[in-house]
ROGU-524800 format. One line per 5 residues: for each residue x, y, z of C-alpha. Coordinates in Angstrom, 2 decimals, always signed. Each point is the difference from the previous one (the first is absolute). Last residue first. Example, Ala and Ser with C-alpha at 12.3 -4.5 7.8 and 13.67 -1.06 7.14 Angstrom:
2
+13.67/-1.06/+7.14  -1.37/-3.44/+0.66
***
This chain:
153
+19.78/+78.69/+169.92  -1.93/+3.24/+0.16  +1.56/+1.49/-3.13  -0.82/+3.70/-0.18  -1.01/+1.31/-3.44
-2.43/+2.56/+1.41  -3.08/-0.98/-1.98  +0.91/-3.58/-0.88  +1.46/-1.44/+3.19  -1.18/+2.51/+2.61
-3.47/+0.48/-1.45  -0.38/-3.71/-0.81  +0.96/-1.04/+3.55  -2.40/+2.55/+1.46  -2.82/-1.21/-2.26
+0.65/-3.68/+0.74  +0.02/+0.63/+3.75  -3.15/+2.10/-0.29  -1.70/-2.84/-1.88  +1.12/-2.48/+2.69
-1.46/+2.26/+2.71  -3.27/+0.45/-1.92  -0.37/-3.76/-0.58  +0.64/-0.74/+3.69  -2.54/+2.66/+0.98
-2.59/-1.56/-2.31  +0.56/-3.44/+1.56  -1.30/+1.37/+3.34  +1.31/-2.03/+2.94  +2.46/+2.36/+1.69
+1.40/-1.60/+3.17  +2.94/+2.35/+0.49  +2.52/-2.79/-0.63  -1.87/-1.02/-3.15  +0.05/+3.58/-1.28
+3.72/+0.25/+0.67  +0.60/-3.31/-1.80  -2.03/+1.23/-2.99  +1.86/+3.31/-0.24  +3.55/-1.18/+0.68
-0.03/-3.07/-2.27  -0.03/+1.64/-3.44  +2.35/+2.77/+1.12  +2.49/-2.49/+1.46  -0.03/-2.09/-3.16
+0.58/+3.18/-2.08  +2.70/+1.59/+2.15  +2.59/-2.72/-0.34  +1.19/-3.39/+1.25  +2.15/-0.07/+3.12
-0.41/+3.58/+1.28  -3.61/+0.40/-1.11  -0.99/-3.42/+1.39  +1.76/+0.76/+3.30  -1.75/+3.38/+0.23
-3.32/-1.68/-0.80  +0.52/-2.54/+2.79  +0.88/+2.73/+2.51  -3.06/+2.05/-0.89  -2.31/-3.02/-0.01
+1.29/-1.07/+3.43  -0.57/+3.49/+1.39  -3.48/-0.06/-1.51  -0.64/-3.35/+1.74  +1.14/+1.49/+3.30
-2.37/+2.93/-0.46  -2.90/-2.25/-0.93  +0.60/-2.18/+3.06  +0.13/+3.03/+2.32  -3.20/+1.42/-1.48
-1.75/-3.37/+0.41  +1.22/-0.31/+3.59  -1.91/+3.14/+0.84  +0.39/+3.68/+0.81  +3.62/+0.12/-1.07
+2.48/+2.61/+1.16  -1.15/+0.68/+3.54  -0.16/+3.33/+1.80  +0.98/+0.64/+3.63  +3.30/+1.79/-0.61
-1.07/+1.82/-3.17  +0.22/+3.63/+1.12  +3.38/+0.92/-1.42  +2.79/-2.51/-0.27  -0.74/-2.48/+2.76
+1.58/-2.17/+2.68  +2.11/+2.93/+1.14  +3.52/-1.48/-0.09  -0.35/-2.99/-2.33  -2.70/+1.53/-2.19
+1.87/+3.29/-0.32  +3.29/-1.78/-0.79  -1.68/-2.11/-2.67  -1.46/+3.13/-1.62  +3.43/+1.66/+0.01
+1.63/-3.15/-1.38  -2.58/-0.20/-2.80  +0.74/+3.62/-0.92  +3.73/-0.80/-0.17  -0.68/-3.06/-2.17
-2.10/+2.03/-2.44  +2.71/+2.68/-0.14  +2.61/-2.68/-0.73  -2.21/-1.63/-2.63  -0.43/+3.34/-1.77
+3.73/+0.71/+0.14  +0.76/-3.54/-1.20  -2.35/+0.35/-2.94  +1.42/+3.45/-0.83  +3.70/-0.92/+0.22
-0.12/-3.40/-1.77  +0.25/+1.63/-3.41  +3.41/+1.42/+0.97  +0.06/+3.79/-0.12  +2.01/+1.82/-2.68
-3.18/+1.59/-1.30  +0.63/-1.02/-3.61  -0.25/-3.72/+0.77  -3.22/+0.57/+1.95  -1.96/+0.74/-3.16
+0.85/-3.27/-1.70  +2.39/-2.38/+1.68  +1.79/-0.61/+3.28  -0.07/-3.67/+0.94  -2.17/-1.30/+2.82
+1.46/-2.92/+1.98  +0.08/+1.89/+3.30  -3.74/+0.60/-0.52  -0.67/-3.67/+0.86  +1.74/+0.50/+3.37
-2.10/+3.11/+0.60  -3.04/-2.11/-0.92  +0.88/-2.58/+2.64  +0.71/+2.56/+2.70  -3.21/+1.90/-0.75
-1.98/-3.25/+0.11  +1.48/-1.02/+3.35  -0.48/+3.47/+1.48  -3.58/+0.12/-1.26  -0.75/-3.48/+1.40
+1.47/+0.92/+3.41  -2.02/+3.22/+0.04  -3.14/-1.94/-1.00  +0.46/-2.39/+2.93  +0.32/+3.01/+2.32
-3.04/+1.56/-1.67  -2.18/-3.07/+0.47  +1.02/-0.50/+3.63  -0.58/+3.65/+0.94  -3.22/+0.34/-1.98
-1.44/-2.99/+1.86  -1.24/-3.06/-1.86  -3.57/-1.21/+0.58
***
């Protein structure tokens, strides 16, 4: 349905865009905690990781542009059906929406919505799975908030 070359070139562009955005966000980090004693700015490690990720994406993009493949996947497709493609696009939408909710509101609303919206996007119909996912969300939130003393706000 969608060739590996097309999908990976689009993915390279998305990775480069995301890495650029998050590197820009990391510019606002303030040195504190463990990194303060190292003498390195707190943005160093995120930007290093994003830079390496971007460099790898550029290499993959170069291979697909010059050779048409990266390895032996030239004649393979990404999605076997339109349903798989739709579910993947819906999951991308859920991921972006949850990131926006986390950034603008807090962790808790994002955590409550991420599981059920992901299950809906994947076409899960079992109510038991929804209950289990919400219970896991509550347990993880409780462990971090009360057990480890980390505020997830």
